[in-house]
C-alpha angles and dihedrals in degrees: 000000000000089000090056091048092049092048091049091050090048092052092047091049093050091048093050092046092049092047091049092051096044097041099082091044093050091045092052094051091082094062099019120155115223091217094052117102121251092252093054096106092053090045092053090047091052090048091054090050092051098044096083088061093055108099122204092245093055090043090055090048092051092046091057092043096047097041092099091059106033141340093207114124091215091059090052092050092048090051091053091046089053090053091051091049092052090048092050095046095048092045093050094046093048093045092049093049095044094046091052095047105033116355104202128141092238090069090066087071090049090052092049092049092050092047090048090053089050089050090053096045096084088052091053091050091047093051091049091050091047092051090050092049091047090055090049092050092047088054093049097041098085090049090051090052091049091053091049091049093050092048093049092047088051089060102260124138122246095259092048089047090054091052093050091046094051089048094053099040119096118252110281148103096293092054091050091052092051089052088052090053091054092046090050092052091047090054092057104270115139120249093247093051092046093052092044089053088048091055092049094049096045091046095201129136088223091057092047091052092045094050092046092050091045093052091046092051092048093048094047094041095241127155115272099208098066090044092051092047091051091048091051092051091048092049091052091049091051090049090053090049091051090051090048091049092051090049091052091048093053097081091049092051090050093059095079096053089044095051096040103036114016105034096053091051091048092049090047092053091048097042099043097073091046092049091047092052092048090048091052092049091051 
């Protein structure tokens, strides 16, 4: 009898588990997108489970951090759901391993710390990618201003100059942001709003100065070409100053490896023969 009950419970459990796994997929078949991956229903279900844990402060923080990649709310929610999944997987794996090897309450703290580090790892990767893209945009920004200046001097309007500039720029983050500016203006956004959004998404001091100077020239009726040429020269000068600053900081950064790694080895090589001779004389 107990065997029959256990088998019945096992069958019911398998049926419930299968229904729970197949339910989001079956529900999504009505409005399924052919380009969506096969795990998209489960991904959407996991996003909906994680959304109640997303506070408005952390949402605002992720919006500012992810603005260089996408302004879509779905992308932000998927990023947070990925963080929660990493936290849950690392916590379960660490707790299972620690409970099997040494089940003590203190290891709960160790599991939480490890899971917290796993939760923060996508943020670290995102910040590194953002810093790399900012360096790339700082390098391409003077060339972009030169292209805009040449297009404006040739008689093109600002929107046409943006299109020519985005066509001539190499593939990168700055080109994608310029394409977003053109798309925003085509959808009905004013030029001032589009450029202000561009400065916020790029998050560069050079972009803030360029947008401020551009809006001032448009409001006062000034010529755009001299302003763009001046901005390009100033950006190149700032780039040279940054390179000079990094060159001056290099000797200071080399002090720690010298003191910790090279100097002790040098002193050891010099002092060992002296110590060996004194030891022989004694």
